[in-house]
C-alpha positions as CSV (number, residue, x, y, z in Angstrom):
1,M,-127.7,22.6,-58.3
2,G,-130.2,20.9,-60.6
3,K,-132.4,22.0,-63.5
4,L,-135.1,24.7,-63.4
5,V,-137.9,25.0,-66.0
6,L,-139.6,28.4,-66.3
7,I,-142.7,28.8,-68.4
8,D,-144.1,31.9,-70.0
9,G,-147.7,31.4,-69.0
10,H,-149.7,33.5,-71.3
11,S,-147.4,32.8,-74.3
12,I,-147.7,29.0,-74.0
13,L,-151.4,29.2,-73.3
14,N,-151.9,31.4,-76.3
15,R,-149.8,29.1,-78.5
16,A,-151.7,26.0,-77.3
17,F,-155.1,27.7,-77.9
18,Y,-154.3,28.3,-81.6
19,G,-152.4,25.1,-82.1
20,V,-154.8,22.6,-80.5
21,P,-158.2,22.0,-82.1
22,E,-161.2,23.3,-80.2
23,L,-162.1,21.2,-77.1
24,T,-164.9,21.6,-74.6
25,N,-166.0,19.5,-71.7
26,S,-169.6,18.4,-71.2
27,K,-170.5,21.6,-69.4
28,G,-169.4,23.7,-72.4
29,L,-166.1,25.0,-71.0
30,H,-163.4,25.5,-73.6
31,T,-160.4,23.4,-72.6
32,N,-158.0,23.2,-75.6
33,A,-155.5,25.8,-74.3
34,V,-155.3,24.2,-70.9
35,Y,-154.9,20.8,-72.5
36,G,-152.2,21.9,-74.9
37,F,-150.4,23.8,-72.1
38,L,-150.3,20.7,-69.8
39,N,-149.0,18.5,-72.5
40,I,-146.2,20.9,-73.4
41,M,-145.4,21.2,-69.7
42,F,-145.3,17.5,-69.1
43,R,-143.1,17.0,-72.1
44,V,-140.6,19.6,-71.2
45,I,-140.3,18.4,-67.6
46,E,-139.7,14.9,-68.9
47,D,-137.2,16.0,-71.5
48,E,-135.2,18.1,-69.1
49,G,-135.4,15.8,-66.1
50,A,-136.4,19.0,-64.2
51,D,-135.9,19.5,-60.5
52,Y,-137.7,22.8,-60.2
53,L,-140.7,24.4,-62.0
54,A,-142.4,27.8,-62.0
55,V,-144.8,29.6,-64.3
56,A,-144.9,33.4,-64.9
57,F,-148.0,35.3,-65.9
58,D,-148.7,38.9,-67.0
59,L,-151.0,41.1,-64.9
60,K,-153.7,43.4,-66.4
61,E,-152.1,46.4,-64.8
62,P,-150.0,48.8,-66.9
63,T,-146.2,48.2,-66.7
64,F,-143.3,50.6,-66.7
65,R,-143.2,50.2,-70.5
66,H,-146.7,51.7,-70.8
67,K,-145.6,54.6,-68.7
68,M,-142.6,55.0,-71.0
69,Y,-144.7,54.7,-74.2
70,A,-148.5,55.0,-73.9
71,A,-149.1,53.2,-77.2
72,Y,-147.1,50.2,-76.1
73,K,-149.1,47.1,-77.1
74,G,-151.9,49.4,-78.1
75,T,-152.6,47.6,-81.4
76,R,-153.2,44.2,-79.9
77,K,-156.7,42.7,-80.4
78,P,-158.6,41.6,-77.3
79,M,-158.1,38.0,-76.2
80,P,-160.8,35.7,-77.6
81,Q,-163.4,34.9,-74.9
82,E,-162.8,31.2,-75.5
83,L,-159.2,31.7,-74.4
84,H,-159.9,34.3,-71.8
85,E,-162.1,31.8,-69.8
86,Q,-159.3,29.3,-69.7
87,V,-156.7,31.6,-68.0
88,P,-158.1,31.3,-64.5
89,V,-158.7,27.6,-64.9
90,M,-155.0,27.2,-66.0
91,K,-153.9,29.0,-62.8
92,E,-156.1,26.9,-60.6
93,V,-154.8,23.7,-62.2
94,L,-151.2,24.8,-61.6
95,T,-152.0,25.7,-58.0
96,A,-153.6,22.3,-57.5
97,M,-150.4,20.7,-58.8
98,G,-148.3,22.7,-56.5
99,V,-146.6,24.8,-59.2
100,P,-145.6,28.3,-58.2
101,I,-147.3,31.1,-60.2
102,L,-145.1,34.2,-60.5
103,T,-146.4,37.8,-61.1
104,K,-145.1,41.2,-60.4
105,A,-147.0,44.5,-60.6
106,G,-145.5,46.9,-63.1
107,Y,-143.5,44.2,-64.9
108,E,-144.3,41.6,-67.6
109,A,-143.8,37.9,-67.4
110,D,-140.7,38.3,-69.6
111,D,-139.0,40.5,-66.9
112,I,-139.8,37.9,-64.2
113,L,-138.4,35.1,-66.3
114,G,-135.3,37.1,-67.2
115,T,-134.6,38.0,-63.6
116,I,-135.1,34.6,-62.1
117,A,-133.2,32.9,-65.0
118,K,-130.1,35.0,-64.7
119,R,-130.2,34.9,-60.9
120,C,-130.4,31.1,-60.8
121,A,-127.9,30.6,-63.6
122,A,-125.4,32.6,-61.6
123,E,-125.9,30.2,-58.8
124,G,-125.1,27.2,-61.0
125,V,-128.6,26.1,-61.9
126,E,-129.3,25.0,-65.5
127,V,-132.3,26.9,-66.7
128,S,-134.8,26.3,-69.5
129,I,-137.3,29.0,-70.4
130,V,-140.3,27.8,-72.4
131,S,-142.0,30.5,-74.5
132,G,-143.4,31.1,-77.9
133,D,-142.1,34.7,-77.9
134,R,-138.9,35.4,-79.8
135,D,-138.1,38.3,-77.4
136,L,-136.9,35.7,-74.9
137,L,-134.0,34.8,-77.2
138,Q,-132.1,37.7,-75.8
139,L,-131.8,35.8,-72.5
140,A,-130.0,32.8,-74.0
141,D,-126.6,32.1,-72.6
142,T,-124.4,29.1,-71.7
143,H,-126.6,28.1,-68.8
144,I,-130.0,29.4,-70.1
145,K,-131.7,27.5,-72.9
146,I,-134.7,29.0,-74.6
147,R,-137.3,26.4,-75.7
148,M,-139.9,27.5,-78.3
149,P,-142.8,25.1,-78.9
150,R,-144.6,25.1,-82.2
151,T,-148.0,23.4,-82.1
152,S,-149.9,22.5,-85.2
153,K,-152.9,20.1,-85.5
154,G,-152.3,18.8,-82.0
155,T,-148.6,18.0,-82.7
156,T,-145.9,20.0,-80.9
157,E,-142.3,20.4,-81.9
158,I,-139.8,22.3,-79.7
159,R,-136.9,24.2,-81.0
160,D,-134.0,24.9,-78.6
161,Y,-131.8,28.0,-78.6
162,Y,-128.5,28.5,-76.9
163,P,-126.4,31.6,-78.0
164,E,-124.9,29.7,-80.9
165,D,-128.3,28.7,-82.1
166,V,-129.5,32.3,-82.1
167,K,-126.4,33.3,-84.0
168,A,-126.9,30.6,-86.6
169,E,-130.5,31.5,-87.3
170,Y,-130.5,35.3,-86.9
171,Q,-126.8,36.2,-87.6
172,V,-126.6,38.1,-84.3
173,T,-125.9,37.3,-80.7
174,P,-128.7,37.2,-78.1
175,I,-127.7,40.7,-76.8
176,E,-127.5,42.1,-80.3
177,F,-131.0,40.6,-81.0
178,I,-132.4,43.4,-78.9
179,D,-130.9,46.1,-81.2
180,V,-132.3,44.4,-84.3
181,K,-135.8,44.5,-82.8
182,A,-135.3,48.1,-81.7
183,L,-134.4,49.2,-85.3
184,M,-137.0,47.1,-87.1
185,G,-139.8,47.6,-84.5
186,D,-142.3,45.1,-83.4
187,T,-145.9,45.3,-84.6
188,S,-147.2,42.8,-82.0
189,D,-145.9,44.9,-79.1
190,N,-146.4,48.2,-81.1
191,I,-142.7,49.1,-80.6
192,P,-142.2,51.8,-83.3
193,G,-138.6,51.1,-84.3
194,V,-137.0,53.3,-87.0
195,P,-139.0,54.2,-90.1
196,S,-137.7,52.7,-93.4
197,I,-135.6,50.1,-91.6
198,G,-136.8,46.5,-91.8
199,E,-135.4,43.2,-90.5
200,K,-132.9,42.7,-93.3
201,T,-131.4,46.2,-93.0
202,A,-131.5,46.1,-89.2
203,T,-129.6,42.8,-89.1
204,S,-127.0,44.1,-91.5
205,L,-126.4,47.2,-89.4
206,I,-126.1,45.3,-86.2
207,T,-123.8,42.6,-87.7
208,T,-121.6,45.5,-88.9
209,Y,-121.6,47.8,-85.9
210,G,-122.8,45.6,-83.0
211,S,-125.2,48.0,-81.5
212,I,-127.5,51.0,-82.3
213,E,-125.2,53.3,-80.3
214,N,-122.1,52.2,-82.3
215,A,-124.0,52.5,-85.6
216,Y,-125.0,56.1,-84.7
217,A,-121.4,56.9,-83.8
218,H,-120.5,55.9,-87.4
219,I,-123.6,57.5,-88.9
220,D,-121.7,58.9,-91.9
221,E,-120.6,55.4,-92.8
222,V,-124.0,53.8,-92.5
223,K,-125.4,52.3,-95.7
224,P,-127.7,52.4,-97.5
225,P,-128.3,56.2,-97.5
226,R,-132.0,55.6,-96.7
227,A,-131.1,53.9,-93.4
228,Q,-128.5,56.5,-92.6
229,K,-131.0,59.3,-93.0
230,A,-133.7,57.4,-91.0
231,L,-131.3,56.6,-88.1
232,R,-130.0,60.2,-88.0
233,E,-133.5,61.6,-87.8
234,H,-135.0,59.1,-85.5
235,Y,-132.2,58.0,-83.2
236,D,-134.2,59.0,-80.1
237,M,-137.0,56.6,-81.3
238,A,-134.4,53.9,-81.8
239,Q,-133.1,54.3,-78.2
240,M,-136.7,54.3,-76.8
241,S,-137.5,51.2,-78.8
242,K,-134.4,49.5,-77.5
243,D,-135.4,50.3,-73.9
244,L,-138.9,48.9,-74.6
245,A,-137.5,45.7,-76.1
246,T,-135.0,45.0,-73.3
247,I,-136.1,42.4,-70.8
248,R,-135.3,43.5,-67.3
249,I,-133.1,41.0,-65.4
250,N,-133.0,42.8,-62.0
251,C,-136.6,43.4,-61.0
252,E,-137.4,42.9,-57.3
253,I,-139.3,39.6,-57.0
254,G,-139.0,37.0,-54.4
255,F,-138.3,33.5,-55.6
256,S,-137.2,30.3,-53.7
257,L,-135.9,27.3,-55.5
258,E,-137.1,25.2,-52.6
259,E,-140.7,26.4,-53.2
260,A,-140.3,25.5,-56.9
261,K,-139.0,22.0,-56.2
262,L,-140.9,19.4,-58.2
263,D,-142.6,16.9,-56.1
264,S,-145.6,15.0,-57.6
265,L,-147.8,17.1,-59.9
266,Y,-150.4,14.3,-59.7
267,T,-152.2,15.4,-56.6
268,P,-155.7,14.5,-55.5
269,E,-156.7,18.1,-56.1
270,A,-155.3,18.1,-59.7
271,Y,-157.0,14.7,-60.3
272,Q,-160.4,16.3,-59.6
273,Y,-159.6,19.1,-62.0
274,M,-158.7,16.6,-64.7
275,K,-162.0,14.9,-64.1
276,Q,-163.9,18.1,-64.4
277,L,-162.0,19.1,-67.6
278,E,-162.5,15.5,-68.9
279,F,-158.8,15.0,-69.9
280,K,-158.9,11.2,-70.1
281,S,-155.4,10.8,-71.4
282,I,-154.0,13.0,-68.6
283,L,-156.0,11.2,-66.0
284,Q,-154.1,8.0,-66.9
285,K,-150.9,9.6,-65.7
286,F,-152.3,9.6,-62.1
287,G,-152.3,5.8,-61.8
288,E,-154.9,3.2,-61.2
289,D,-155.5,3.9,-57.4
290,A,-155.8,7.7,-57.8
291,F,-159.6,7.7,-57.7
292,A,-159.7,5.5,-54.6
293,S,-157.3,7.7,-52.8
294,S,-159.2,10.9,-53.6
295,E,-162.5,9.3,-52.6
296,M,-161.0,8.1,-49.3
297,E,-159.8,11.6,-48.4
298,K,-163.4,12.8,-48.6
299,S,-164.2,10.7,-45.5
300,F,-161.5,12.5,-43.5
301,R,-162.3,15.5,-41.3
302,L,-160.4,17.2,-38.5
303,V,-161.8,16.8,-35.0
304,N,-160.7,19.4,-32.5
305,D,-163.3,18.8,-29.7
306,F,-162.4,16.1,-27.1
307,G,-166.0,15.3,-26.4
308,E,-166.7,14.7,-30.1
309,A,-163.6,12.6,-30.4
310,Q,-164.8,10.5,-27.4
311,V,-168.2,9.9,-29.0
312,I,-166.4,8.7,-32.2
313,F,-164.2,6.3,-30.1
314,D,-167.3,4.9,-28.2
315,R,-169.0,4.3,-31.5
316,A,-166.0,2.5,-32.8
317,Q,-165.8,0.3,-29.7
318,R,-169.5,-0.6,-30.0
319,A,-169.1,-1.4,-33.7
320,E,-166.2,-3.7,-32.8
321,E,-168.3,-5.4,-30.1
322,I,-171.2,-5.8,-32.5
323,A,-168.8,-7.3,-35.1
324,E,-167.5,-9.8,-32.6
325,R,-171.0,-10.9,-31.6
326,A,-172.0,-11.2,-35.2
327,E,-169.0,-13.4,-35.8
328,R,-169.8,-15.6,-32.9
329,A,-173.4,-15.9,-34.0
330,A,-172.2,-16.8,-37.5
331,R,-170.0,-19.6,-36.1
332,R,-173.0,-20.9,-34.0
333,A,-175.3,-20.9,-37.0
334,E,-172.7,-22.7,-39.1
335,A,-172.3,-25.3,-36.4
336,A,-176.1,-25.7,-36.1
337,Q,-176.4,-26.2,-39.8
338,A,-173.7,-28.8,-39.8
339,G,-175.5,-30.6,-36.9
340,A,-178.8,-30.4,-38.7
341,Q,-177.3,-32.0,-41.7
342,R,-176.0,-34.8,-39.5
343,A,-179.4,-35.1,-37.9
344,E,-181.2,-35.3,-41.2
345,A,-178.9,-38.2,-42.2
346,Q,-179.5,-39.9,-38.9
347,A,-183.3,-39.3,-39.3
348,H,-183.2,-41.1,-42.7
349,S,-181.2,-43.9,-41.1
350,A,-183.6,-44.2,-38.2
351,A,-186.6,-44.1,-40.5
352,E,-185.2,-47.0,-42.5
353,N,-184.5,-49.0,-39.3
354,A,-188.1,-48.4,-38.3
355,G,-189.4,-49.8,-41.6
356,Y,-189.9,-46.6,-43.6
357,T,-188.0,-47.4,-46.7
358,Q,-189.7,-44.9,-49.1
359,E,-188.3,-41.5,-50.0
360,P,-190.2,-38.6,-48.4
361,S,-191.7,-37.7,-51.8
362,Q,-193.0,-41.2,-52.2
363,A,-194.4,-41.5,-48.7
364,K,-196.1,-38.1,-48.9
365,D,-199.6,-39.6,-49.4
366,E,-199.1,-42.1,-46.7
367,W,-198.0,-39.8,-43.8
368,G,-196.5,-36.6,-45.4
369,I,-193.4,-34.7,-44.4
370,R,-195.4,-32.2,-42.4
371,E,-196.5,-34.9,-40.1
372,W,-192.9,-35.5,-39.0
373,S,-193.5,-33.6,-35.8
374,V,-190.9,-32.6,-33.4
375,Y,-192.1,-35.4,-31.1
376,T,-191.7,-38.0,-33.8
377,L,-188.2,-36.8,-34.6
378,R,-187.3,-37.1,-31.0
379,E,-188.6,-40.6,-30.9
380,L,-186.8,-41.6,-34.1
381,L,-183.5,-40.0,-33.0
382,G,-183.6,-41.4,-29.5
383,A,-185.3,-38.6,-27.6
384,A,-182.3,-36.1,-27.3
385,S,-179.4,-38.4,-27.5
386,L,-178.6,-37.9,-31.2
387,I,-179.5,-34.2,-31.6
388,N,-179.7,-31.1,-29.5
389,E,-182.4,-28.5,-29.4
390,D,-180.8,-26.0,-31.8
391,E,-180.1,-28.7,-34.3
392,L,-183.7,-30.0,-33.9
393,M,-185.1,-26.6,-34.7
394,V,-182.9,-26.1,-37.8
395,L,-183.9,-29.6,-39.0
396,Q,-187.6,-28.8,-38.6
397,D,-187.1,-25.8,-40.8
398,I,-185.3,-27.9,-43.4
399,L,-188.0,-30.5,-43.5
400,M,-190.8,-27.9,-43.7
401,S,-189.1,-26.3,-46.7
402,V,-188.7,-29.7,-48.4
403,S,-192.4,-30.3,-47.8
404,D,-193.3,-26.9,-49.4
405,R,-191.3,-27.7,-52.5
406,Q,-192.9,-31.2,-52.8
407,R,-196.4,-29.7,-52.6
């Protein structure tokens, strides 16, 4: 069934913004986030040998999580203006490349990625999700790989996670990872968690009991006492935090693998964006004839009117006739020039036979090149037997120009 790459749009754009040094084009537009995003995308596509590609973005509208908990993500600082201005540009570039952009009102990009990943994996597709957000680790399974880029000083390293990798690094399974986050909370998303329980205690509880629910079912056995007390008193908060941290894998969103099929990302439209953004290294990926192709397309236009089409055809026919006449005239001129050269040689020969042995430059004072009239030439060349009229006129021009140079 092939390989599908899904990209967490805002997450990768944000990571690229902070990982790539500041870049601007000649018009002052910040471009480092777009540049970093594209390089990560190209690398992952090449690494995976991807057959399909799509990018999910968050919307500004509140999600079901905000309705559940009004303070959700309430502590986040506004996006820097330098990054904010690059978001629409990134979407335009992806559209120009033919990459589907996925959004869903009321849901986050994580939910879109989770839903499509699970749906496609169930159909036999190998899925890679590219994100800088650890929350996505809960989606890892046998056919879903989580790829987490880390960009620093322009260099990007990508760490891959299957279930066994999550277990090795965090001591819990992908599903259990949700419970760990629910207990410890998440300051970036402002998920409250349970007071007095940090990552170490949360991990210990889940490795022991497997879930928040099972830990609460054995509340009298929970250690240390501080964690027992906190979970007993704030179990409702733990459950809400778990609901907030759980990525939805069944949201209603249309998605077609056929629409996400990777063709060529290097389209004429994308080429123009790369020129505007002044990404020289990326422009090289488009090939040597990309500019010529994009310029040629500018001369195309759709003609729907028969009368206008007939005018174009008539002009084309006249242009062809003019070109043919010009070609015939060029052939005649070439023949005339060749004849004139022959005539000039014959003129010199005739002059010598008539007793004029000096070069034209030496005989100038005696009779001068300009005095070689058409009549004299006819006499020397045998009236019209050695040269025709066209050749005679060309020869006269040649002799006149020689005379001008000698003066």
